[in-house]
C-alpha positions in Angstrom: 13.1 -23.1 2.6 10.0 -21.5 0.4 8.9 -18.6 1.6 5.3 -19.8 3.7 7.9 -21.8 5.9 10.0 -19.3 6.4 7.0 -16.9 7.4 5.5 -19.4 9.9 9.5 -19.9 11.5 9.5 -16.8 12.2 5.5 -16.0 13.4 6.1 -19.2 16.0 9.2 -17.3 17.3 7.4 -14.2 18.3 4.5 -16.4 19.2 6.5 -18.4 21.7 8.4 -14.7 22.7 4.3 -13.5 23.7 3.3 -16.4 24.7 0.9 -16.9 22.3 -0.2 -20.5 22.5 -2.7 -20.4 19.3 -3.0 -17.1 16.4 -6.2 -16.5 13.9 -5.2 -13.8 11.0 -8.5 -12.5 9.9 -7.7 -9.5 7.6 -7.2 -9.6 4.6 -3.4 -8.1 5.1 -2.0 -10.6 7.2 -3.9 -13.4 5.2 -2.1 -12.4 2.1 0.8 -12.1 3.9 0.7 -15.4 5.4 0.0 -17.2 2.5 2.4 -16.3 0.1 0.2 -13.5 -1.8 -3.3 -15.3 -1.1 -6.5 -13.5 -1.6 -9.1 -14.1 0.9 -11.8 -11.3 -0.3 -15.1 -11.0 -1.8 -15.9 -7.3 -1.2 -13.1 -5.5 -1.2 -14.8 -3.0 2.0 -14.3 -5.7 4.5 -11.3 -5.7 6.4 -11.6 -9.4 7.7 -11.7 -11.3 4.7 -13.7 -14.7 4.0 -11.1 -16.7 5.3 -9.0 -17.0 8.2 -4.9 -18.5 9.7 -5.0 -20.9 12.2 -1.1 -21.3 13.9 -0.2 -22.9 16.3 3.0 -24.1 17.9 3.2 -27.3 15.3 0.3 -26.3 12.8 -1.1 -24.1 10.6 -4.0 -24.1 8.6 -6.6 -22.1 6.3 -10.5 -21.9 8.3 -13.1 -21.2 5.6 -16.8 -21.6 5.0 -18.1 -24.5 1.7 -19.3 -21.7 -0.3 -15.2 -20.1 -0.7 -13.2 -23.5 0.2 -12.4 -24.9 -3.0 -11.4 -21.3 -4.7 -9.4 -21.2 -1.6 -7.8 -24.6 -2.0 -6.9 -24.0 -5.9 -4.9 -20.7 -5.9 -5.4 -18.7 -2.3 -3.6 -21.3 0.4 0.0 -21.0 -0.5 0.3 -24.6 0.3 -1.6 -24.6 3.4 -4.1 -27.0 4.0 -7.7 -26.2 3.8 -10.3 -26.9 6.2 -13.8 -25.9 5.4 -17.1 -25.7 7.4 -20.8 -24.9 6.7 -21.2 -21.1 6.1 -24.6 -21.1 8.1 -22.7 -21.8 10.9 -20.0 -20.7 12.9 -20.2 -23.5 15.9 -18.3 -25.9 13.8 -15.6 -24.1 12.6 -15.1 -22.5 16.8 -15.4 -25.9 18.2 -12.5 -27.0 15.6 -10.2 -23.6 17.1 -11.0 -24.5 21.1 -10.1 -28.2 20.1 -6.5 -27.0 18.9 -6.2 -23.8 22.0 -7.8 -22.8 24.5 -6.1 -19.1 24.9 -6.2 -17.7 21.0 -5.1 -14.2 19.4 -6.8 -12.8 16.7 -5.9 -9.4 14.5 -9.9 -9.1 14.9 -10.2 -10.8 18.2 -14.1 -12.2 19.6 -15.2 -12.6 22.7 -12.3 -13.9 24.9 -10.0 -13.8 22.5 -6.9 -11.3 23.0 -6.0 -8.4 20.6 -2.4 -7.9 18.9 -0.1 -5.0 20.0 1.1 -2.6 17.1 4.8 -4.7 17.2 3.4 -7.7 15.1 3.0 -5.4 12.5 7.0 -5.8 12.0 6.5 -9.3 10.7 5.0 -8.0 7.6 7.4 -5.1 7.0 10.7 -6.9 6.3 9.8 -8.3 3.3 10.7 -11.8 1.8 12.6 -12.0 -1.2 9.8 -13.6 -2.9 7.8 -10.2 -1.9 10.2 -8.0 -3.1 10.2 -10.0 -6.9 6.2 -9.4 -6.5 6.4 -5.8 -5.5 8.9 -5.1 -8.7 6.0 -6.8 -11.3 3.5 -5.1 -9.4 5.2 -1.2 -9.7 6.2 -1.6 -12.6 2.0 -3.2 -14.2 0.7 0.2 -11.8 2.4 2.8 -13.3 1.9 1.5 -16.8 -1.5 1.3 -16.3 -1.5 5.3 -15.3 0.4 5.4 -18.7 -2.2 4.1 -20.4 -4.9 5.7 -18.2 -3.8 9.2 -19.1 -3.1 8.1 -22.7 -6.7 8.5 -22.9 -7.8 11.7 -20.7 -8.8 14.4 -22.8 -10.0 18.1 -20.6 -13.8 17.0 -21.8 -13.8 14.0 -19.8 -15.3 13.7 -16.6 -13.1 12.7 -13.3 -15.1 9.5 -13.1 -14.4 9.0 -16.8 -10.8 9.2 -16.1 -10.4 7.4 -12.9 -12.5 4.1 -15.2 -9.4 4.3 -17.5 -7.4 4.1 -14.5 -9.8 0.9 -13.1 -9.6 -0.7 -16.5 -6.2 -0.2 -17.2 -5.3 -1.7 -13.2 -7.8 -4.4 -13.9 -6.3 -5.6 -17.4 -3.1 -6.5 -15.5 -4.9 -8.1 -12.8 -4.0 -5.0 -10.4 -7.2 -4.7 -7.9 -7.9 -0.7 -8.1 -8.9 -0.2 -4.4 -8.5 3.9 -5.0 -8.9 5.4 -8.0 -8.7 9.3 -7.6 -8.9 11.6 -10.4 -9.5 15.3 -10.1 -9.6 17.9 -12.5 -7.9 21.7 -12.6 -11.1 23.1 -9.9 -10.8 20.6 -6.9 -6.7 19.9 -7.0 -6.3 22.9 -6.6 -8.6 23.4 -3.3 -8.7 19.3 -2.0 -5.5 17.4 -1.1 -8.5 14.1 -1.4 -10.6 15.9 -4.7 -12.7 12.4 -3.9 -14.1 11.7 -7.8 -16.6 13.6 -8.8 -18.5 13.6 -12.8 -17.1 17.6 -12.7 -15.3 17.6 -16.1 -11.4 17.6 -15.7 -10.4 21.4 -18.2 -7.4 22.5 -18.3 -5.7 19.4 -16.2 -5.9 16.3 -14.5 -4.7 14.4 -11.4 -5.1 10.3 -11.2 -4.0 8.2 -8.1 -4.5 5.1 -7.8 -4.5 2.4 -4.6 -3.6 -1.2 -6.5 -3.4 -4.3 -4.8 -1.9 -7.8 -6.2 -0.9 -11.0 -4.3 -1.8 -8.4 -1.6 0.7 -6.2 -1.5 -0.1 -1.9 -2.7 1.2 -0.1 -5.2 0.2 3.5 -4.2 1.0 5.8 -7.9 0.0 9.7 -8.4 0.5 11.1 -12.1 -0.9 14.7 -13.6 -1.5 15.8 -17.1 -1.8 19.2 -18.5 -4.0 20.0 -21.2 -2.0 23.1 -22.3 0.3 24.9 -20.9 1.8 25.4 -16.9 1.6 28.6 -15.3 4.5 29.6 -13.6 3.1 28.7 -10.1 1.9 25.5 -11.3 5.8 24.7 -12.3 7.6 26.5 -8.7 4.3 24.1 -6.9 5.6 20.9 -8.9 9.6 21.9 -8.0 8.7 22.3 -5.0 7.0 18.4 -4.2 10.0 17.1 -5.6 12.6 19.6 -3.0 10.5 17.9 -0.5 10.5 14.0 -1.4 14.3 14.5 -2.0 14.4 15.2 1.5 12.0 12.6 2.9 13.9 10.0 0.3 17.4 11.0 2.1 15.9 10.1 5.8 14.2 6.9 4.1 18.1 6.0 2.8 19.1 6.6 6.5 16.5 3.8 7.9 15.4 6.6 9.5 12.1 6.2 11.9 9.2 7.7 11.1 9.2 10.6 13.4 12.6 11.7 12.2 11.2 11.0 8.5 8.3 13.1 9.5 10.9 15.7 11.2 12.6 16.0 7.7 9.4 16.6 5.5 9.0 19.6 8.3 12.3 20.8 7.5 11.7 20.5 4.0 8.3 22.4 4.0 9.8 25.1 5.8 12.5 25.4 4.0 10.5 26.6 1.0 8.6 29.0 3.4 5.7 26.7 3.3 5.3 25.6 7.0 2.2 24.2 6.8 1.8 22.4 4.0 2.8 19.5 6.0 -0.3 19.5 8.5 -2.8 19.7 5.3 -1.8 15.9 4.1 -0.2 13.3 5.5 2.8 12.9 4.4 2.9 9.1 3.7 5.2 6.5 5.3 5.1 2.7 5.2 3.2 0.3 2.9 3.0 -3.4 2.0 0.0 -5.4 2.8 -2.2 -1.8 3.1 -2.3 1.3 1.3 -0.3 2.6 4.2 1.4 0.3 6.8 2.4 3.4 9.4 1.3 7.2 8.4 4.9 9.2 9.4 3.8 11.9 12.2 5.7 12.4 15.4 3.2 10.0 17.4 5.4 7.5 14.9 7.3 4.2 16.7 10.5 5.5 17.0 12.4 2.5 16.0 15.1 2.9 12.8 14.2 1.3 9.6 17.6 -0.5 9.1 16.6 -4.2 8.9 15.2 -6.2 5.9 13.8 -4.7 2.3 10.8 -2.2 3.5 8.5 -0.4 1.0 7.5 3.5 1.5 4.8 5.8 -0.2 5.4 9.2 0.6 3.1 12.0 -1.1 4.4 15.2 -0.1 1.4 17.6 -1.8 1.1 21.5 -2.0 -2.1 23.3 -3.6 -1.9 21.8 -6.9 0.8 19.5 -7.0 1.0 15.9 -5.7 4.3 13.2 -6.0 3.8 9.6 -5.2 5.6 6.4 -5.7 6.4 3.2 -4.1 9.6 2.6 -3.1 11.8 0.0 -1.7 14.3 0.5 0.7 17.3 -2.9 0.7 19.0 -3.3 3.9 22.5 -1.3 1.8 20.3 2.0 2.5 20.0 2.0 -1.7 16.7 3.0 -2.4 14.8 1.5 -5.3 11.4 3.1 -7.0 9.4 0.7 -8.1 6.7 2.5 -10.0 8.2 3.6 -13.1 7.3 3.9 -16.6 10.5 4.5 -19.2 7.6 5.5 -21.0 6.2 8.4 -18.3 7.9 12.0 -18.9 10.4 12.7 -16.4 12.6 15.4 -15.0 16.0 15.1 -13.6 16.1 16.1 -9.7 18.4 15.2 -6.4 20.0 12.6 -8.6 16.9 10.5 -9.4 14.6 10.6 -11.8 11.3 11.7 -11.6 7.7 11.8 -12.7 7.2 15.4 -14.7 4.0 16.6 -15.4 2.5 15.2 -19.1 2.4 18.5 -20.9 0.7 18.7 -24.1 1.0 22.2 -24.5 
């Protein structure tokens, strides 16, 4: 059974259990999941795409307008039938849907449609073998893109210029750079989200990407120093490694997100910096969103031992942050996806972890 067929089987089992007769998946995340990596975007800031998936107990279609139909049919449909409608009127599309089912649920409900509970997300969190393969390829390419970008980094360039290098490197390997955040020595010390400005990098730089390909997200952070690190900077880098090692252990155990948050909180306390856990979110599960769920005391309490699952944790301290996209396998093995052998590493807690690129 192919990936899309297996997913339709899983989603119909969920529909049957919750007595859902028809499902409209409008979000670009659900569209990519249901089609095996199809892309329904035009503008990246739109969460609902230009095509949707309509699923009933026995059939499934992609509904879109005539502007997009040929493109969707050619490369984004995952084998599903594409039905096209006029772009200038919603009437024909809605009549088609009403002809298939009277009661409709949707991730982006409109009119009398009913919404979906958070429990539906679990379908996306457990990755199929084909998704694991796509994720490995994405992770490798995303890590190499950052290496390429930072090879061109210079202290006299602006944050915007560095972000541009990262975006170009992503596009060169077919990754959509949904976020490229660059920061220099001034702002990365003061802000946990130092959105890209036109300030010069100075003696150091940080680049963060959230890159999407086939609907899946790779999240990566790397640092470069244009001179020796200070003792305080070295301590901060080692500190985030310690916090990350704690949440990696919790992830391997398949603990719930609140329990992972607890491990993070305890690790910060062990460093003597207990307040740091509150100054930035620590990451969580990922996949078809940059973060499917952010770990907190209020996150879902179910264990995470079933299926292959992706995570992106990002512990931070003033001036230091570490972030890679990882995969937890059903046997508890943790696989780091965003690896480039050309990037400098350090050994910590039995793993090779990215070190800052120090150009002393």
